[in-house]
C-alpha positions as CSV (number, residue, x, y, z in Angstrom):
1,M,-95.4,206.4,90.3
2,L,-97.2,203.3,91.5
3,T,-100.7,202.5,92.6
4,L,-101.2,202.0,96.3
5,Q,-101.1,198.2,96.5
6,P,-97.6,197.6,94.9
7,A,-96.2,200.7,96.7
8,H,-97.6,199.4,100.0
9,E,-96.1,196.0,99.5
10,M,-92.7,197.5,98.6
11,A,-92.9,199.8,101.7
12,Q,-93.6,196.8,103.9
13,A,-90.7,194.9,102.5
14,L,-88.4,197.8,103.0
15,R,-89.7,198.4,106.5
16,N,-89.2,194.7,107.4
17,R,-85.6,194.8,106.2
18,L,-84.7,198.0,107.9
19,R,-86.5,197.0,111.1
20,L,-83.5,194.9,111.9
21,V,-81.5,198.1,112.6
22,C,-84.2,200.4,114.0
23,E,-85.8,200.7,117.4
24,R,-89.0,201.7,115.5
25,I,-89.9,202.2,111.9
26,E,-93.2,203.1,110.3
27,I,-94.7,203.8,106.9
28,A,-95.7,207.4,106.4
29,G,-96.7,209.7,103.5
30,S,-99.2,208.9,100.8
31,I,-99.1,205.2,101.5
32,R,-100.2,205.7,105.1
33,R,-103.0,208.0,103.9
34,S,-104.1,205.3,101.4
35,A,-103.7,207.5,98.4
36,R,-104.5,205.9,95.1
37,I,-101.2,207.0,93.4
38,V,-97.9,206.9,95.2
39,R,-94.9,209.0,94.0
40,D,-92.4,207.8,96.7
41,I,-92.1,205.7,99.8
42,Q,-91.7,207.5,103.1
43,L,-90.5,205.8,106.2
44,V,-89.9,207.3,109.6
45,A,-87.4,205.5,111.8
46,I,-85.6,205.6,115.1
47,P,-82.3,204.0,114.2
48,T,-80.5,201.7,116.6
49,L,-77.3,203.2,117.9
50,A,-74.1,201.2,118.4
51,R,-72.4,201.8,121.7
52,N,-68.7,202.6,122.2
53,L,-66.3,201.2,124.8
54,W,-67.8,203.6,127.4
55,D,-71.3,202.4,126.6
56,E,-72.1,205.8,125.0
57,P,-74.2,206.1,121.8
58,D,-71.8,206.0,118.9
59,E,-72.8,205.5,115.3
60,S,-76.0,204.5,113.7
61,V,-76.1,200.8,112.9
62,L,-78.5,201.8,110.1
63,D,-75.7,203.6,108.2
64,R,-73.6,200.4,108.0
65,Y,-76.7,198.4,107.1
66,L,-77.7,200.7,104.3
67,A,-74.3,200.4,102.6
68,E,-74.6,196.6,102.6
69,F,-78.3,196.8,101.6
70,C,-77.4,198.9,98.5
71,Q,-74.6,196.5,97.5
72,E,-77.1,193.6,97.6
73,T,-80.0,195.2,95.8
74,N,-81.0,197.6,93.1
75,W,-81.3,200.5,95.6
76,Y,-78.6,203.2,95.9
77,L,-78.2,206.2,98.2
78,T,-78.7,209.6,96.5
79,L,-78.7,211.6,99.8
80,N,-77.1,210.5,103.0
81,G,-77.7,213.1,105.7
82,P,-77.9,212.5,109.4
83,R,-81.7,213.0,109.6
84,Y,-82.8,212.4,106.0
85,K,-81.7,209.8,103.5
86,V,-83.0,209.1,100.0
87,L,-82.6,205.8,98.2
88,A,-83.5,205.4,94.6
89,N,-84.4,202.3,92.6
90,D,-84.3,202.9,88.9
91,V,-85.6,199.3,88.1
92,R,-88.8,200.0,90.1
93,G,-88.9,203.7,89.2
94,I,-89.5,204.9,92.8
95,H,-87.4,206.3,95.6
96,L,-87.5,206.0,99.4
97,D,-87.4,209.0,101.7
98,L,-86.1,207.8,105.1
99,Y,-86.6,210.3,107.9
100,L,-84.6,209.6,111.1
101,C,-85.6,210.8,114.5
102,R,-85.4,210.0,118.2
103,P,-88.0,208.7,120.6
104,D,-88.7,212.2,121.9
105,N,-89.7,213.6,118.5
106,F,-90.9,210.5,116.6
107,G,-94.6,211.5,116.8
108,L,-93.9,215.0,115.4
109,I,-91.8,213.7,112.5
110,F,-94.2,210.8,111.8
111,L,-97.2,213.2,111.8
112,L,-95.5,215.8,109.6
113,R,-94.2,213.2,107.1
114,T,-97.6,211.5,106.8
115,G,-99.0,214.8,105.5
116,P,-100.4,215.9,103.2
117,A,-98.4,219.1,103.1
118,P,-101.3,221.5,103.7
119,F,-102.3,219.5,106.8
120,S,-98.8,219.5,108.1
121,R,-98.4,223.3,107.5
122,M,-101.6,223.9,109.4
123,L,-100.2,221.9,112.4
124,V,-97.1,224.1,112.6
125,T,-98.8,227.4,112.0
126,P,-99.8,229.4,115.1
127,Q,-103.4,229.7,116.0
128,S,-105.1,232.7,114.6
129,V,-102.5,232.9,111.8
130,V,-103.6,232.1,108.2
131,N,-100.9,230.1,106.4
132,K,-100.2,230.1,102.6
133,D,-102.9,227.4,102.1
134,G,-105.5,229.8,103.5
135,R,-105.9,227.6,106.7
136,V,-105.9,228.9,110.2
137,G,-103.1,227.3,112.2
138,W,-103.6,224.9,115.1
139,L,-100.4,225.5,117.1
140,P,-101.1,227.2,120.5
141,A,-99.6,230.6,121.4
142,G,-96.0,230.3,122.6
143,H,-95.3,227.1,120.7
144,R,-93.3,226.6,117.6
145,V,-91.8,223.8,115.5
146,A,-88.1,224.2,114.6
147,G,-85.3,221.7,114.0
148,G,-87.5,218.7,114.2
149,Q,-88.7,219.6,117.7
150,L,-91.8,221.2,119.3
151,W,-90.9,224.2,121.4
152,H,-92.8,226.1,124.1
153,G,-90.8,229.2,124.7
154,D,-87.2,228.0,125.3
155,L,-88.2,224.5,126.3
156,T,-88.4,221.5,124.0
157,L,-91.4,219.3,124.4
158,D,-91.4,215.6,123.8
159,V,-93.7,214.4,121.1
160,P,-93.3,210.6,121.2
161,E,-96.6,209.9,119.5
162,E,-98.8,211.8,117.0
163,S,-101.6,212.0,119.6
164,T,-99.3,214.1,121.8
165,L,-99.3,217.0,119.2
166,F,-103.0,216.8,118.7
167,A,-103.4,217.1,122.5
168,V,-101.1,220.1,122.6
169,C,-103.2,221.7,119.9
170,D,-106.4,220.7,121.9
171,R,-107.7,218.9,118.8
172,P,-109.1,215.4,118.4
173,Y,-106.9,212.8,116.7
174,V,-107.4,212.8,112.9
175,H,-106.7,209.5,111.1
176,P,-104.2,209.7,108.3
177,W,-106.8,208.9,105.6
178,D,-109.0,211.8,106.8
179,R,-106.1,214.4,106.7
180,H,-106.7,216.9,103.9
């Protein structure tokens, strides 16, 4: 655990390094909410994709970069999935949660990963349903969140920015530090 200031500085340094191989990368989680104590660093990123000979998206440039990054630093990968990666740093006593998404779901993932968890659960709970936190959900009838996407019936809806989901829920934007 770290206090906000050193955690924020570390998150900014990591974001600046990883920005080289991402179309977009932002600090999320408790740092974005300006929490006094930070247990982990959370970043949400749209990785840059390399293109093959036919100019089709191939592999993530981020994956190659992370391997090199870990060799050069005190960070090491403990989980290396296609949408979620965890890097640990025993010297600093903290880990990095790296959530990968696409331009069409960046806003949804960024909003959910900023949290806190009770607020995120409220956003994905249907209206008129009380969730496990005792909160009534905000998600309109016919909508659901599954597989990192917002759905309306059988159609996926783009959520490129957080404000998009607030608009779908017919709610005003709530700043991260006011999310409880």
